[in-house]
VOGU-3710 file (C-alpha; in Angstrom, 3 decimals, decimal comma):
1> mrrrffaagl> 45,104/-20,441/-14,989  44,034/-18,012/-12,248  41,834/-16,214/-14,721  40,045/-19,464/-15,573  39,402/-20,251/-11,859  38,204/-16,688/-11,265  35,838/-16,887/-14,238  34,523/-20,276/-13,095  34,046/-18,990/-9,541  32,323/-15,864/-10,773
11> slvvaalgsa> 30,019/-17,978/-12,940  29,065/-20,098/-9,923  28,314/-16,990/-7,828  26,156/-15,479/-10,596  24,322/-18,800/-11,023  23,739/-19,067/-7,258  22,436/-15,511/-7,066  20,152/-16,139/-10,010  18,827/-19,302/-8,323  18,266/-17,426/-5,061
21> atlaqthpvp> 16,401/-14,655/-6,880  14,229/-17,202/-8,685  13,543/-19,022/-5,410  12,572/-15,739/-3,731  10,142/-14,996/-6,558  8,517/-18,440/-6,421  8,532/-18,723/-2,603  7,945/-15,242/-1,162  8,852/-14,664/2,470  5,667/-14,455/4,552
31> plaidsmagr> 4,986/-11,277/6,521  5,782/-11,118/10,245  2,529/-9,400/11,128  -1,012/-9,286/9,865  -3,380/-6,336/9,955  -6,392/-8,368/11,031  -7,424/-8,095/14,656  -9,848/-11,052/14,438  -9,055/-13,816/16,921  -9,438/-16,584/14,351
41> dlfqfycatc> -7,063/-14,856/11,926  -4,520/-14,262/14,691  -4,721/-17,912/15,749  -4,286/-19,195/12,196  -1,333/-16,878/11,545  0,550/-17,116/14,845  -0,557/-20,315/16,597  -1,630/-22,932/14,054  1,888/-23,913/13,017  2,350/-25,558/16,416
51> hgrdgrgkgp> -1,191/-26,089/17,742  -2,775/-27,037/14,402  -5,447/-25,221/12,453  -8,074/-26,839/14,685  -6,184/-26,066/17,927  -5,759/-29,732/18,909  -1,959/-29,573/19,159  -1,099/-31,306/15,903  0,469/-28,474/13,889  3,258/-29,172/11,404
61> vgaalktapa> 5,964/-27,715/13,671  4,744/-29,500/16,798  6,670/-32,715/16,188  9,971/-30,808/16,211  9,404/-29,325/19,670  10,729/-30,727/22,950  7,261/-30,577/24,461  4,201/-31,402/22,383  1,906/-28,391/21,894  -1,206/-28,396/24,056
71> dltriaarrd> -4,644/-29,256/22,763  -6,151/-25,786/23,137  -9,690/-27,066/22,615  -9,582/-28,835/26,011  -8,512/-25,976/28,293  -11,956/-25,642/29,882  -12,439/-29,419/30,079  -9,220/-29,692/32,095  -10,640/-27,037/34,453  -14,025/-28,656/35,188
81> gafpraeivg> -15,699/-26,785/32,326  -14,545/-23,286/33,293  -12,375/-21,384/30,826  -9,676/-19,576/32,872  -9,697/-16,390/30,789  -7,485/-14,249/33,054  -4,920/-17,037/33,348  -4,813/-17,536/29,574  -4,508/-13,775/28,950  -1,579/-13,727/31,392
91> fvsdgpvlip> 0,045/-16,756/29,773  -0,268/-15,329/26,253  0,773/-11,823/27,377  3,624/-12,586/29,737  4,417/-16,272/29,314  4,381/-19,023/31,882  5,773/-18,657/35,364  9,093/-20,446/34,998  11,069/-22,223/37,644  14,708/-21,415/36,754
101> ahgtvdmpvw> 15,928/-24,992/37,282  13,376/-26,297/34,767  14,562/-24,166/31,842  12,418/-22,498/29,220  9,391/-23,545/27,209  9,136/-23,651/23,421  6,093/-21,386/23,135  6,836/-17,763/22,265  5,509/-15,107/24,614  3,146/-13,235/22,324
111> gpifrgldss> 2,628/-10,108/24,439  6,089/-8,634/23,760  5,935/-9,824/20,151  2,588/-8,098/19,551  3,826/-4,963/21,340  6,871/-4,959/19,045  4,770/-5,400/15,916  1,974/-2,978/16,762  1,964/0,773/16,915  0,386/0,905/20,364
121> earariridn> 0,054/-1,046/23,588  -3,745/-0,807/23,280  -3,660/-2,511/19,883  -1,486/-5,333/21,268  -3,958/-5,821/24,157  -6,862/-5,998/21,695  -5,023/-8,657/19,696  -4,443/-10,732/22,830  -8,034/-10,312/24,017  -9,411/-11,325/20,600
131> lvsylesiqt> -7,061/-14,302/20,420  -8,140/-15,502/23,873  -11,812/-15,001/22,934  -11,220/-17,223/19,923  -9,594/-19,863/22,138  -12,629/-19,732/24,399  -14,903/-20,225/21,368  -13,189/-23,475/20,284  -13,540/-25,261/23,629  -14,952/-28,796/23,520
141> k> -16,302/-31,002/26,283
//
């Protein structure tokens, strides 16, 4: 009797492993980093899941967040037409200034992430600068 249960259990494990291997082959795990340094590529890879491919805040993950992602095409419009480049670089690099009683925000702080993924601090800064330049290029009135 024990042998039969063991054989049945072993069969289930083998079947599950085979299914997992098949799933991994048909749905490969995406990479954590891309080689491109182009702002548009960085935005599409790292930001579009929340902010949408067009930057208007309607990405597929956005609905699951506590706070709706910002419409990144209206940053300058909310600032009387001026794009606050230094502020955006700081926000992307170091995150927002948080008030401890208000908790955290959903957006990842990309500076440390890029520094962890890249081989040099200079390369991480270039990524951030190119990403912010792309954000500046998609501003609408």
